[in-house]
N, CA, C, O and the ligand as a Tripos MOL2 file, in Angstrom:
@<TRIPOS>MOLECULE
protein
  305   303    77     0     0
PROTEIN
NO_CHARGES

@<TRIPOS>ATOM
      1 N          -7.4340    9.4080   10.3840 N.3       1 MET1
      2 CA         -6.3910    8.6060    9.8060 C.3       1 MET1
      3 C          -5.9190    9.2910    8.5100 C.2       1 MET1
      4 O          -6.7920    9.7200    7.7550 O.2       1 MET1
      5 N          -4.6910    9.4280    8.1970 N.am      2 LEU2
      6 CA         -4.1660    9.9920    6.9350 C.3       2 LEU2
      7 C          -4.6470    9.0950    5.7730 C.2       2 LEU2
      8 O          -4.8240    7.8880    5.9350 O.2       2 LEU2
      9 N          -4.8470    9.7130    4.6210 N.am      3 ALA3
     10 CA         -5.2290    8.9230    3.4130 C.3       3 ALA3
     11 C          -4.4170    9.4380    2.2550 C.2       3 ALA3
     12 O          -4.1180   10.6260    2.1410 O.2       3 ALA3
     13 N          -4.0680    8.4940    1.3950 N.am      4 ASP4
     14 CA         -3.3430    8.7990    0.1510 C.3       4 ASP4
     15 C          -3.9160    8.0760   -0.9350 C.2       4 ASP4
     16 O          -4.7980    7.2370   -0.7530 O.2       4 ASP4
     17 N          -3.4350    8.3730   -2.1020 N.am      5 THR5
     18 CA         -3.7290    7.6200   -3.2930 C.3       5 THR5
     19 C          -2.5830    6.9270   -3.8720 C.2       5 THR5
     20 O          -1.5610    7.5930   -4.0370 O.2       5 THR5
     21 N          -2.5890    5.6490   -4.2200 N.am      6 ALA6
     22 CA         -1.4080    4.9850   -4.6500 C.3       6 ALA6
     23 C          -0.8920    5.5570   -6.0090 C.2       6 ALA6
     24 O          -1.6750    5.9890   -6.8550 O.2       6 ALA6
     25 N           0.3740    5.5400   -6.1700 N.am      7 ARG7
     26 CA          1.0040    6.0800   -7.4000 C.3       7 ARG7
     27 C           1.9010    5.0180   -7.9310 C.2       7 ARG7
     28 O           3.1240    5.1570   -7.8850 O.2       7 ARG7
     29 N           1.3210    3.9400   -8.4440 N.am      8 PHE8
     30 CA          2.1170    3.0760   -9.2660 C.3       8 PHE8
     31 C           1.2900    2.5940  -10.3780 C.2       8 PHE8
     32 O           0.0650    2.7070  -10.3420 O.2       8 PHE8
     33 N           1.9500    2.0310  -11.4240 N.am      9 ARG9
     34 CA          1.3640    1.4920  -12.5500 C.3       9 ARG9
     35 C           1.2300   -0.0050  -12.4920 C.2       9 ARG9
     36 O           1.9720   -0.6850  -11.7840 O.2       9 ARG9
     37 N           0.3120   -0.4960  -13.2160 N.am     10 ALA10
     38 CA          0.0450   -1.9670  -13.0770 C.3      10 ALA10
     39 C           1.2690   -2.8300  -13.4990 C.2      10 ALA10
     40 O           1.4000   -3.9780  -13.0770 O.2      10 ALA10
     41 N           2.1430   -2.2600  -14.3260 N.am     11 ASP11
     42 CA          3.2850   -2.9830  -14.8030 C.3      11 ASP11
     43 C           4.5790   -2.6060  -14.0640 C.2      11 ASP11
     44 O           5.6630   -2.9730  -14.5200 O.2      11 ASP11
     45 N           4.4980   -1.8980  -12.9570 N.am     12 ASP12
     46 CA          5.6670   -1.6060  -12.1210 C.3      12 ASP12
     47 C           6.0260   -2.9500  -11.3580 C.2      12 ASP12
     48 O           5.1810   -3.7950  -11.0630 O.2      12 ASP12
     49 N           7.2890   -3.0430  -11.0930 N.am     13 PRO13
     50 CA          7.7780   -4.2030  -10.3500 C.3      13 PRO13
     51 C           7.3700   -4.0710   -8.7880 C.2      13 PRO13
     52 O           7.0640   -2.9840   -8.2970 O.2      13 PRO13
     53 N           7.3920   -5.2040   -8.1020 N.am     14 ASP14
     54 CA          6.9180   -5.1820   -6.7170 C.3      14 ASP14
     55 C           7.5540   -4.1350   -5.8490 C.2      14 ASP14
     56 O           6.8560   -3.4990   -5.0590 O.2      14 ASP14
     57 N           8.9000   -3.9170   -5.9610 N.am     15 PRO15
     58 CA          9.4430   -2.9230   -5.0820 C.3      15 PRO15
     59 C           8.7980   -1.5130   -5.2180 C.2      15 PRO15
     60 O           8.6350   -0.7610   -4.2570 O.2      15 PRO15
     61 N           8.4510   -1.2270   -6.4830 N.am     16 LEU16
     62 CA          7.8520    0.1040   -6.7300 C.3      16 LEU16
     63 C           6.4550    0.1630   -6.1330 C.2      16 LEU16
     64 O           6.0090    1.1840   -5.6100 O.2      16 LEU16
     65 N           5.7670   -1.0120   -6.2370 N.am     17 VAL17
     66 CA          4.3790   -1.0330   -5.6840 C.3      17 VAL17
     67 C           4.4490   -0.8590   -4.1860 C.2      17 VAL17
     68 O           3.6460   -0.1550   -3.5730 O.2      17 VAL17
     69 N           5.4200   -1.5120   -3.6270 N.am     18 ILE18
     70 CA          5.4920   -1.3940   -2.1040 C.3      18 ILE18
     71 C           5.9660    0.0300   -1.7490 C.2      18 ILE18
     72 O           5.5660    0.5920   -0.7290 O.2      18 ILE18
     73 N           6.7970    0.5810   -2.5840 N.am     19 ALA19
     74 CA          7.2930    1.9020   -2.2850 C.3      19 ALA19
     75 C           6.1800    2.9770   -2.3050 C.2      19 ALA19
     76 O           6.3070    4.0390   -1.6960 O.2      19 ALA19
     77 N           5.1210    2.6680   -3.0070 N.am     20 SER20
     78 CA          3.9320    3.5660   -3.0300 C.3      20 SER20
     79 C           3.2740    3.6990   -1.7640 C.2      20 SER20
     80 O           2.4890    4.6220   -1.5470 O.2      20 SER20
     81 N           3.5960    2.7030   -0.8060 N.am     21 LEU21
     82 CA          2.9180    2.6880    0.5490 C.3      21 LEU21
     83 C           3.7990    3.5130    1.5960 C.2      21 LEU21
     84 O           3.5030    3.5440    2.7900 O.2      21 LEU21
     85 N           4.8690    4.1570    1.0780 N.am     22 ALA22
     86 CA          5.8320    4.7040    1.9690 C.3      22 ALA22
     87 C           5.2130    5.5830    3.1270 C.2      22 ALA22
     88 O           4.2200    6.2790    2.9140 O.2      22 ALA22
     89 N           5.7880    5.5330    4.2700 N.am     23 CYS23
     90 CA          5.3200    6.3480    5.3910 C.3      23 CYS23
     91 C           5.4050    7.8120    5.0900 C.2      23 CYS23
     92 O           6.4320    8.3400    4.6620 O.2      23 CYS23
     93 N           4.2410    8.4740    5.3400 N.am     24 PRO24
     94 CA          4.1630    9.8860    5.0610 C.3      24 PRO24
     95 C           5.1130   10.8020    5.8810 C.2      24 PRO24
     96 O           5.3010   11.9790    5.5710 O.2      24 PRO24
     97 N           5.6780   10.2200    6.9040 N.am     25 ILE25
     98 CA          6.5360   11.0530    7.8370 C.3      25 ILE25
     99 C           8.0120   10.7450    7.6040 C.2      25 ILE25
    100 O           8.8110   11.6520    7.3710 O.2      25 ILE25
    101 N           8.3720    9.4580    7.6670 N.am     26 CYS26
    102 CA          9.8570    9.1120    7.3740 C.3      26 CYS26
    103 C          10.0680    8.6860    5.9870 C.2      26 CYS26
    104 O          11.2280    8.4850    5.6280 O.2      26 CYS26
    105 N           9.1100    8.5210    5.1620 N.am     27 LEU27
    106 CA          9.2000    8.1910    3.7960 C.3      27 LEU27
    107 C           9.8660    6.7390    3.5240 C.2      27 LEU27
    108 O          10.3010    6.4210    2.4170 O.2      27 LEU27
    109 N           9.8940    5.9460    4.5910 N.am     28 ARG28
    110 CA         10.4350    4.6170    4.4490 C.3      28 ARG28
    111 C           9.2420    3.7030    3.9690 C.2      28 ARG28
    112 O           8.0610    3.9200    4.2420 O.2      28 ARG28
    113 N           9.7080    2.6680    3.2290 N.am     29 SER29
    114 CA          8.6160    1.6300    2.8720 C.3      29 SER29
    115 C           9.1050    0.1920    3.1650 C.2      29 SER29
    116 O           8.3870   -0.7680    2.8850 O.2      29 SER29
    117 N          10.2880    0.0450    3.7120 N.am     30 ASP30
    118 CA         10.8880   -1.3080    3.9190 C.3      30 ASP30
    119 C          10.3220   -2.0160    5.0850 C.2      30 ASP30
    120 O          10.1880   -3.2390    5.0510 O.2      30 ASP30
    121 N           9.9830   -1.3150    6.1150 N.am     31 ASP31
    122 CA          9.4010   -2.0570    7.3330 C.3      31 ASP31
    123 C           7.9890   -1.6310    7.6100 C.2      31 ASP31
    124 O           7.5470   -1.6890    8.7580 O.2      31 ASP31
    125 N           7.2520   -1.1980    6.5850 N.am     32 ILE32
    126 CA          5.8620   -0.8960    6.8330 C.3      32 ILE32
    127 C           5.0660   -2.1390    6.9610 C.2      32 ILE32
    128 O           5.2240   -3.0960    6.2030 O.2      32 ILE32
    129 N           4.1540   -2.1120    7.9930 N.am     33 GLU33
    130 CA          3.1990   -3.1230    8.1270 C.3      33 GLU33
    131 C           1.9410   -2.8160    7.3910 C.2      33 GLU33
    132 O           1.4000   -1.7310    7.6020 O.2      33 GLU33
    133 N           1.4370   -3.6320    6.5780 N.am     34 TRP34
    134 CA          0.1920   -3.2490    5.7400 C.3      34 TRP34
    135 C          -0.6910   -4.3850    5.6080 C.2      34 TRP34
    136 O          -0.2610   -5.5380    5.5830 O.2      34 TRP34
    137 N          -2.0700   -4.0520    5.5130 N.am     35 THR35
    138 CA         -3.0560   -5.0840    5.2930 C.3      35 THR35
    139 C          -3.9740   -4.5490    4.1260 C.2      35 THR35
    140 O          -4.5670   -3.4730    4.1990 O.2      35 THR35
    141 N          -4.0310   -5.3360    3.1260 N.am     36 ALA36
    142 CA         -4.7910   -4.9420    1.9600 C.3      36 ALA36
    143 C          -6.2820   -5.3580    2.0740 C.2      36 ALA36
    144 O          -6.6020   -6.4920    2.4310 O.2      36 ALA36
    145 N          -7.1120   -4.4660    1.7810 N.am     37 ALA37
    146 CA         -8.5890   -4.7270    1.6380 C.3      37 ALA37
    147 C          -8.8980   -4.4750    0.1520 C.2      37 ALA37
    148 O          -9.2030   -3.3540   -0.2550 O.2      37 ALA37
    149 N          -8.8110   -5.5220   -0.6190 N.am     38 LEU38
    150 CA         -8.9010   -5.3690   -2.1130 C.3      38 LEU38
    151 C         -10.3510   -5.5830   -2.5730 C.2      38 LEU38
    152 O         -10.6890   -5.1840   -3.6870 O.2      38 LEU38
    153 N         -11.2180   -6.1980   -1.7550 N.am     39 ASP39
    154 CA        -12.5450   -6.4480   -2.1460 C.3      39 ASP39
    155 C         -13.3580   -5.3010   -1.8800 C.2      39 ASP39
    156 O         -13.0060   -4.4720   -1.0410 O.2      39 ASP39
    157 N         -14.4490   -5.1880   -2.5480 N.am     40 GLY40
    158 CA        -15.3300   -4.0520   -2.3200 C.3      40 GLY40
    159 C         -15.1910   -2.9120   -3.1950 C.2      40 GLY40
    160 O         -14.3690   -2.9240   -4.1110 O.2      40 GLY40
    161 N         -15.9830   -1.8790   -2.9560 N.am     41 TYR41
    162 CA        -16.1260   -0.7790   -3.7970 C.3      41 TYR41
    163 C         -14.8810    0.1360   -3.8600 C.2      41 TYR41
    164 O         -14.5410    0.7200   -4.8890 O.2      41 TYR41
    165 N         -14.2620    0.2120   -2.7400 N.am     42 ASP42
    166 CA        -13.1630    1.1870   -2.5930 C.3      42 ASP42
    167 C         -11.9350    0.4300   -2.0230 C.2      42 ASP42
    168 O         -11.6650    0.5130   -0.8240 O.2      42 ASP42
    169 N         -11.1900   -0.3090   -2.8850 N.am     43 PRO43
    170 CA        -10.0420   -1.0020   -2.4100 C.3      43 PRO43
    171 C          -8.9670   -0.1120   -1.7850 C.2      43 PRO43
    172 O          -8.7000    0.9790   -2.2890 O.2      43 PRO43
    173 N          -8.3570   -0.5620   -0.7070 N.am     44 SER44
    174 CA         -7.3870    0.2850   -0.0290 C.3      44 SER44
    175 C          -6.3830   -0.5930    0.6670 C.2      44 SER44
    176 O          -6.5790   -1.8040    0.7710 O.2      44 SER44
    177 N          -5.3590   -0.0310    1.1240 N.am     45 VAL45
    178 CA         -4.3270   -0.7290    2.0110 C.3      45 VAL45
    179 C          -4.0920    0.0210    3.2590 C.2      45 VAL45
    180 O          -3.6510    1.1700    3.2460 O.2      45 VAL45
    181 N          -4.3870   -0.6320    4.3500 N.am     46 ALA46
    182 CA         -4.1750    0.0150    5.6340 C.3      46 ALA46
    183 C          -2.6910   -0.1850    6.0440 C.2      46 ALA46
    184 O          -2.2040   -1.3150    6.0810 O.2      46 ALA46
    185 N          -1.9870    0.9140    6.3490 N.am     47 CYS47
    186 CA         -0.5670    0.8380    6.6400 C.3      47 CYS47
    187 C          -0.2650    1.3120    7.9660 C.2      47 CYS47
    188 O          -1.0390    2.0640    8.5580 O.2      47 CYS47
    189 N           0.8980    0.8820    8.4960 N.am     48 ARG48
    190 CA          1.3840    1.3330    9.8380 C.3      48 ARG48
    191 C           2.9300    1.3370    9.7560 C.2      48 ARG48
    192 O           3.5640    0.4130    9.2470 O.2      48 ARG48
    193 N           3.4860    2.4350   10.2880 N.am     49 CYS49
    194 CA          4.9220    2.4580   10.4230 C.3      49 CYS49
    195 C           5.3000    2.2760   11.8370 C.2      49 CYS49
    196 O           4.9580    3.1050   12.6810 O.2      49 CYS49
    197 N           6.0150    1.1890   12.1460 N.am     50 PRO50
    198 CA          6.3830    0.8630   13.5690 C.3      50 PRO50
    199 C           7.3340    1.9350   14.0690 C.2      50 PRO50
    200 O           7.3840    2.1940   15.2710 O.2      50 PRO50
    201 N           8.1030    2.5760   13.1630 N.am     51 ARG51
    202 CA          9.0420    3.5880   13.6110 C.3      51 ARG51
    203 C           8.4410    4.8810   14.0880 C.2      51 ARG51
    204 O           8.8610    5.4760   15.0810 O.2      51 ARG51
    205 N           7.4530    5.2870   13.3520 N.am     52 CYS52
    206 CA          6.7740    6.6480   13.6710 C.3      52 CYS52
    207 C           5.5460    6.3810   14.4410 C.2      52 CYS52
    208 O           4.9580    7.3500   14.9220 O.2      52 CYS52
    209 N           5.0660    5.1470   14.6260 N.am     53 GLN53
    210 CA          3.8050    4.8710   15.2560 C.3      53 GLN53
    211 C           2.6110    5.6030   14.5370 C.2      53 GLN53
    212 O           1.6390    5.9950   15.1830 O.2      53 GLN53
    213 N           2.7120    5.7600   13.2720 N.am     54 GLU54
    214 CA          1.8070    6.3420   12.3960 C.3      54 GLU54
    215 C           0.9610    5.3830   11.5590 C.2      54 GLU54
    216 O           1.4700    4.3890   11.0420 O.2      54 GLU54
    217 N          -0.2470    5.6670   11.4360 N.am     55 ARG55
    218 CA         -1.1790    4.7950   10.5700 C.3      55 ARG55
    219 C          -1.7410    5.6890    9.4300 C.2      55 ARG55
    220 O          -1.9590    6.8910    9.5820 O.2      55 ARG55
    221 N          -1.9370    5.0670    8.3820 N.am     56 TRP56
    222 CA         -2.5580    5.7450    7.1880 C.3      56 TRP56
    223 C          -3.1540    4.7330    6.2350 C.2      56 TRP56
    224 O          -2.8840    3.5390    6.3660 O.2      56 TRP56
    225 N          -3.9110    5.1460    5.3330 N.am     57 ARG57
    226 CA         -4.5870    4.2850    4.3460 C.3      57 ARG57
    227 C          -4.2660    4.8290    2.9700 C.2      57 ARG57
    228 O          -4.3160    6.0330    2.7180 O.2      57 ARG57
    229 N          -3.9300    3.8850    2.0760 N.am     58 VAL58
    230 CA         -3.5750    4.2140    0.6930 C.3      58 VAL58
    231 C          -4.7570    3.6100   -0.1740 C.2      58 VAL58
    232 O          -5.0260    2.4110   -0.1070 O.2      58 VAL58
    233 N          -5.4230    4.4550   -0.9560 N.am     59 TYR59
    234 CA         -6.4980    4.0050   -1.8220 C.3      59 TYR59
    235 C          -5.9650    3.5600   -3.1490 C.2      59 TYR59
    236 O          -4.9830    4.1110   -3.6460 O.2      59 TYR59
    237 N          -6.5840    2.5900   -3.7200 N.am     60 LEU60
    238 CA         -6.1700    2.0040   -4.9700 C.3      60 LEU60
    239 C          -7.2240    2.0990   -6.0780 C.2      60 LEU60
    240 O          -8.4180    1.8970   -5.8560 O.2      60 LEU60
    241 N          -6.7520    2.4030   -7.2280 N.am     61 ALA61
    242 CA         -7.6860    2.3520   -8.3950 C.3      61 ALA61
    243 C          -7.9080    0.8420   -8.7710 C.2      61 ALA61
    244 O          -7.0550    0.0130   -8.4520 O.2      61 ALA61
    245 N          -8.9460    0.5120   -9.3860 N.am     62 PRO62
    246 CA         -9.2430   -0.8930   -9.7280 C.3      62 PRO62
    247 C          -8.0950   -1.6830  -10.3110 C.2      62 PRO62
    248 O          -7.8640   -2.8220   -9.9050 O.2      62 PRO62
    249 N          -7.4070   -1.1370  -11.2040 N.am     63 HIS63
    250 CA         -6.2590   -1.8800  -11.8330 C.3      63 HIS63
    251 C          -5.1120   -1.9590  -10.8970 C.2      63 HIS63
    252 O          -4.3080   -2.8860  -11.0010 O.2      63 HIS63
    253 N          -4.9880   -1.0470   -9.9910 N.am     64 GLN64
    254 CA         -3.9390   -1.0990   -8.9970 C.3      64 GLN64
    255 C          -4.2680   -2.1900   -7.9950 C.2      64 GLN64
    256 O          -3.3490   -2.8750   -7.5460 O.2      64 GLN64
    257 N          -5.5350   -2.3950   -7.6140 N.am     65 ALA65
    258 CA         -5.9660   -3.4030   -6.7200 C.3      65 ALA65
    259 C          -5.5970   -4.7670   -7.2680 C.2      65 ALA65
    260 O          -5.1020   -5.6250   -6.5370 O.2      65 ALA65
    261 N          -5.8400   -4.9690   -8.5600 N.am     66 LEU66
    262 CA         -5.5530   -6.2780   -9.2070 C.3      66 LEU66
    263 C          -4.0740   -6.4240   -9.1440 C.2      66 LEU66
    264 O          -3.6470   -7.5420   -8.8560 O.2      66 LEU66
    265 N          -3.2180   -5.4500   -9.3740 N.am     67 ARG67
    266 CA         -1.7820   -5.5630   -9.3470 C.3      67 ARG67
    267 C          -1.3630   -5.8710   -7.8530 C.2      67 ARG67
    268 O          -0.5240   -6.7380   -7.6100 O.2      67 ARG67
    269 N          -1.9260   -5.1900   -6.9420 N.am     68 PHE68
    270 CA         -1.4680   -5.3370   -5.5720 C.3      68 PHE68
    271 C          -1.8550   -6.8010   -5.0250 C.2      68 PHE68
    272 O          -1.1800   -7.3810   -4.1750 O.2      68 PHE68
    273 N          -2.9900   -7.3180   -5.5950 N.am     69 GLY69
    274 CA         -3.3800   -8.7200   -5.1850 C.3      69 GLY69
    275 C          -2.2420   -9.7130   -5.5330 C.2      69 GLY69
    276 O          -2.1430  -10.7730   -4.9150 O.2      69 GLY69
    277 N          -1.4100   -9.3810   -6.4920 N.am     70 LEU70
    278 CA         -0.4040  -10.3380   -6.9100 C.3      70 LEU70
    279 C           0.7550  -10.4700   -5.8140 C.2      70 LEU70
    280 O           1.3280  -11.5370   -5.5930 O.2      70 LEU70
    281 N           1.0390   -9.2700   -5.1500 N.am     71 ILE71
    282 CA          2.0350   -9.3190   -4.0720 C.3      71 ILE71
    283 C           1.4580   -9.6850   -2.7550 C.2      71 ILE71
    284 O           2.1770  -10.1630   -1.8770 O.2      71 ILE71
    285 N           0.1100   -9.4670   -2.5690 N.am     72 ASP72
    286 CA         -0.4600   -9.7150   -1.3140 C.3      72 ASP72
    287 C          -0.2590  -11.1630   -0.9630 C.2      72 ASP72
    288 O          -0.0610  -11.5030    0.2040 O.2      72 ASP72
    289 N          -0.3090  -12.0300   -1.9710 N.am     73 VAL73
    290 CA         -0.1010  -13.4850   -1.7780 C.3      73 VAL73
    291 C           1.2750  -13.7950   -1.2250 C.2      73 VAL73
    292 O           1.4480  -14.6430   -0.3490 O.2      73 VAL73
    293 N           2.2910  -13.0470   -1.7900 N.am     74 LEU74
    294 CA          3.6830  -13.3130   -1.3870 C.3      74 LEU74
    295 C           3.9860  -12.8000   -0.0020 C.2      74 LEU74
    296 O           4.8480  -13.3480    0.6840 O.2      74 LEU74
    297 N           3.3200  -11.7920    0.4110 N.am     75 ALA75
    298 CA          3.6680  -11.2000    1.7020 C.3      75 ALA75
    299 C           3.1390  -11.9650    2.8820 C.2      75 ALA75
    300 O           3.6030  -11.7440    4.0010 O.2      75 ALA75
    301 N           2.1620  -12.8800    2.6830 N.am     76 ASP76
    302 CA          1.5800  -13.6020    3.7960 C.3      76 ASP76
    303 C           2.4490  -14.8270    4.2230 C.2      76 ASP76
    304 O           2.0880  -15.5440    5.1570 O.2      76 ASP76
    305 ZN          7.5610    6.3330    9.4980 Zn       77 ZN77
@<TRIPOS>BOND
     1     1     2 1
     2     2     3 1
     3     3     4 2
     4     3     5 am
     5     5     6 1
     6     6     7 1
     7     7     8 2
     8     7     9 am
     9     9    10 1
    10    10    11 1
    11    11    12 2
    12    11    13 am
    13    13    14 1
    14    14    15 1
    15    15    16 2
    16    15    17 am
    17    17    18 1
    18    18    19 1
    19    19    20 2
    20    19    21 am
    21    21    22 1
    22    22    23 1
    23    23    24 2
    24    23    25 am
    25    25    26 1
    26    26    27 1
    27    27    28 2
    28    27    29 am
    29    29    30 1
    30    30    31 1
    31    31    32 2
    32    31    33 am
    33    33    34 1
    34    34    35 1
    35    35    36 2
    36    35    37 am
    37    37    38 1
    38    38    39 1
    39    39    40 2
    40    39    41 am
    41    41    42 1
    42    42    43 1
    43    43    44 2
    44    43    45 am
    45    45    46 1
    46    46    47 1
    47    47    48 2
    48    47    49 am
    49    49    50 1
    50    50    51 1
    51    51    52 2
    52    51    53 am
    53    53    54 1
    54    54    55 1
    55    55    56 2
    56    55    57 am
    57    57    58 1
    58    58    59 1
    59    59    60 2
    60    59    61 am
    61    61    62 1
    62    62    63 1
    63    63    64 2
    64    63    65 am
    65    65    66 1
    66    66    67 1
    67    67    68 2
    68    67    69 am
    69    69    70 1
    70    70    71 1
    71    71    72 2
    72    71    73 am
    73    73    74 1
    74    74    75 1
    75    75    76 2
    76    75    77 am
    77    77    78 1
    78    78    79 1
    79    79    80 2
    80    79    81 am
    81    81    82 1
    82    82    83 1
    83    83    84 2
    84    83    85 am
    85    85    86 1
    86    86    87 1
    87    87    88 2
    88    87    89 am
    89    89    90 1
    90    90    91 1
    91    91    92 2
    92    91    93 am
    93    93    94 1
    94    94    95 1
    95    95    96 2
    96    95    97 am
    97    97    98 1
    98    98    99 1
    99    99   100 2
   100    99   101 am
   101   101   102 1
   102   102   103 1
   103   103   104 2
   104   103   105 am
   105   105   106 1
   106   106   107 1
   107   107   108 2
   108   107   109 am
   109   109   110 1
   110   110   111 1
   111   111   112 2
   112   111   113 am
   113   113   114 1
   114   114   115 1
   115   115   116 2
   116   115   117 am
   117   117   118 1
   118   118   119 1
   119   119   120 2
   120   119   121 am
   121   121   122 1
   122   122   123 1
   123   123   124 2
   124   123   125 am
   125   125   126 1
   126   126   127 1
   127   127   128 2
   128   127   129 am
   129   129   130 1
   130   130   131 1
   131   131   132 2
   132   131   133 am
   133   133   134 1
   134   134   135 1
   135   135   136 2
   136   135   137 am
   137   137   138 1
   138   138   139 1
   139   139   140 2
   140   139   141 am
   141   141   142 1
   142   142   143 1
   143   143   144 2
   144   143   145 am
   145   145   146 1
   146   146   147 1
   147   147   148 2
   148   147   149 am
   149   149   150 1
   150   150   151 1
   151   151   152 2
   152   151   153 am
   153   153   154 1
   154   154   155 1
   155   155   156 2
   156   155   157 am
   157   157   158 1
   158   158   159 1
   159   159   160 2
   160   159   161 am
   161   161   162 1
   162   162   163 1
   163   163   164 2
   164   163   165 am
   165   165   166 1
   166   166   167 1
   167   167   168 2
   168   167   169 am
   169   169   170 1
   170   170   171 1
   171   171   172 2
   172   171   173 am
   173   173   174 1
   174   174   175 1
   175   175   176 2
   176   175   177 am
   177   177   178 1
   178   178   179 1
   179   179   180 2
   180   179   181 am
   181   181   182 1
   182   182   183 1
   183   183   184 2
   184   183   185 am
   185   185   186 1
   186   186   187 1
   187   187   188 2
   188   187   189 am
   189   189   190 1
   190   190   191 1
   191   191   192 2
   192   191   193 am
   193   193   194 1
   194   194   195 1
   195   195   196 2
   196   195   197 am
   197   197   198 1
   198   198   199 1
   199   199   200 2
   200   199   201 am
   201   201   202 1
   202   202   203 1
   203   203   204 2
   204   203   205 am
   205   205   206 1
   206   206   207 1
   207   207   208 2
   208   207   209 am
   209   209   210 1
   210   210   211 1
   211   211   212 2
   212   211   213 am
   213   213   214 1
   214   214   215 1
   215   215   216 2
   216   215   217 am
   217   217   218 1
   218   218   219 1
   219   219   220 2
   220   219   221 am
   221   221   222 1
   222   222   223 1
   223   223   224 2
   224   223   225 am
   225   225   226 1
   226   226   227 1
   227   227   228 2
   228   227   229 am
   229   229   230 1
   230   230   231 1
   231   231   232 2
   232   231   233 am
   233   233   234 1
   234   234   235 1
   235   235   236 2
   236   235   237 am
   237   237   238 1
   238   238   239 1
   239   239   240 2
   240   239   241 am
   241   241   242 1
   242   242   243 1
   243   243   244 2
   244   243   245 am
   245   245   246 1
   246   246   247 1
   247   247   248 2
   248   247   249 am
   249   249   250 1
   250   250   251 1
   251   251   252 2
   252   251   253 am
   253   253   254 1
   254   254   255 1
   255   255   256 2
   256   255   257 am
   257   257   258 1
   258   258   259 1
   259   259   260 2
   260   259   261 am
   261   261   262 1
   262   262   263 1
   263   263   264 2
   264   263   265 am
   265   265   266 1
   266   266   267 1
   267   267   268 2
   268   267   269 am
   269   269   270 1
   270   270   271 1
   271   271   272 2
   272   271   273 am
   273   273   274 1
   274   274   275 1
   275   275   276 2
   276   275   277 am
   277   277   278 1
   278   278   279 1
   279   279   280 2
   280   279   281 am
   281   281   282 1
   282   282   283 1
   283   283   284 2
   284   283   285 am
   285   285   286 1
   286   286   287 1
   287   287   288 2
   288   287   289 am
   289   289   290 1
   290   290   291 1
   291   291   292 2
   292   291   293 am
   293   293   294 1
   294   294   295 1
   295   295   296 2
   296   295   297 am
   297   297   298 1
   298   298   299 1
   299   299   300 2
   300   299   301 am
   301   301   302 1
   302   302   303 1
   303   303   304 2
@<TRIPOS>SUBSTRUCTURE
     1 MET1         2 RESIDUE 1 A MET
     2 LEU2         6 RESIDUE 1 A LEU
     3 ALA3        10 RESIDUE 1 A ALA
     4 ASP4        14 RESIDUE 1 A ASP
     5 THR5        18 RESIDUE 1 A THR
     6 ALA6        22 RESIDUE 1 A ALA
     7 ARG7        26 RESIDUE 1 A ARG
     8 PHE8        30 RESIDUE 1 A PHE
     9 ARG9        34 RESIDUE 1 A ARG
    10 ALA10       38 RESIDUE 1 A ALA
    11 ASP11       42 RESIDUE 1 A ASP
    12 ASP12       46 RESIDUE 1 A ASP
    13 PRO13       50 RESIDUE 1 A PRO
    14 ASP14       54 RESIDUE 1 A ASP
    15 PRO15       58 RESIDUE 1 A PRO
    16 LEU16       62 RESIDUE 1 A LEU
    17 VAL17       66 RESIDUE 1 A VAL
    18 ILE18       70 RESIDUE 1 A ILE
    19 ALA19       74 RESIDUE 1 A ALA
    20 SER20       78 RESIDUE 1 A SER
    21 LEU21       82 RESIDUE 1 A LEU
    22 ALA22       86 RESIDUE 1 A ALA
    23 CYS23       90 RESIDUE 1 A CYS
    24 PRO24       94 RESIDUE 1 A PRO
    25 ILE25       98 RESIDUE 1 A ILE
    26 CYS26      102 RESIDUE 1 A CYS
    27 LEU27      106 RESIDUE 1 A LEU
    28 ARG28      110 RESIDUE 1 A ARG
    29 SER29      114 RESIDUE 1 A SER
    30 ASP30      118 RESIDUE 1 A ASP
    31 ASP31      122 RESIDUE 1 A ASP
    32 ILE32      126 RESIDUE 1 A ILE
    33 GLU33      130 RESIDUE 1 A GLU
    34 TRP34      134 RESIDUE 1 A TRP
    35 THR35      138 RESIDUE 1 A THR
    36 ALA36      142 RESIDUE 1 A ALA
    37 ALA37      146 RESIDUE 1 A ALA
    38 LEU38      150 RESIDUE 1 A LEU
    39 ASP39      154 RESIDUE 1 A ASP
    40 GLY40      158 RESIDUE 1 A GLY
    41 TYR41      162 RESIDUE 1 A TYR
    42 ASP42      166 RESIDUE 1 A ASP
    43 PRO43      170 RESIDUE 1 A PRO
    44 SER44      174 RESIDUE 1 A SER
    45 VAL45      178 RESIDUE 1 A VAL
    46 ALA46      182 RESIDUE 1 A ALA
    47 CYS47      186 RESIDUE 1 A CYS
    48 ARG48      190 RESIDUE 1 A ARG
    49 CYS49      194 RESIDUE 1 A CYS
    50 PRO50      198 RESIDUE 1 A PRO
    51 ARG51      202 RESIDUE 1 A ARG
    52 CYS52      206 RESIDUE 1 A CYS
    53 GLN53      210 RESIDUE 1 A GLN
    54 GLU54      214 RESIDUE 1 A GLU
    55 ARG55      218 RESIDUE 1 A ARG
    56 TRP56      222 RESIDUE 1 A TRP
    57 ARG57      226 RESIDUE 1 A ARG
    58 VAL58      230 RESIDUE 1 A VAL
    59 TYR59      234 RESIDUE 1 A TYR
    60 LEU60      238 RESIDUE 1 A LEU
    61 ALA61      242 RESIDUE 1 A ALA
    62 PRO62      246 RESIDUE 1 A PRO
    63 HIS63      250 RESIDUE 1 A HIS
    64 GLN64      254 RESIDUE 1 A GLN
    65 ALA65      258 RESIDUE 1 A ALA
    66 LEU66      262 RESIDUE 1 A LEU
    67 ARG67      266 RESIDUE 1 A ARG
    68 PHE68      270 RESIDUE 1 A PHE
    69 GLY69      274 RESIDUE 1 A GLY
    70 LEU70      278 RESIDUE 1 A LEU
    71 ILE71      282 RESIDUE 1 A ILE
    72 ASP72      286 RESIDUE 1 A ASP
    73 VAL73      290 RESIDUE 1 A VAL
    74 LEU74      294 RESIDUE 1 A LEU
    75 ALA75      298 RESIDUE 1 A ALA
    76 ASP76      302 RESIDUE 1 A ASP
    77 ZN77       305 GROUP 0 **** ****
């Protein structure tokens, strides 16, 4: 599985946070399916692009995981 490191700041707005999950192939982030695993030592988000049939994982720094938790609630 491809792996990447998230590139957003804790004070970025939600669209920028979501954009950091963009598909590595088509670079789209609007129809990405993602599942956040924010607990534990190595928080990350498992992503899937239905367009490319590609899966990858984005790893988060601790402050990014806290920020991501705020939109995780909204996405469910
Ligand atoms: Zn894609």
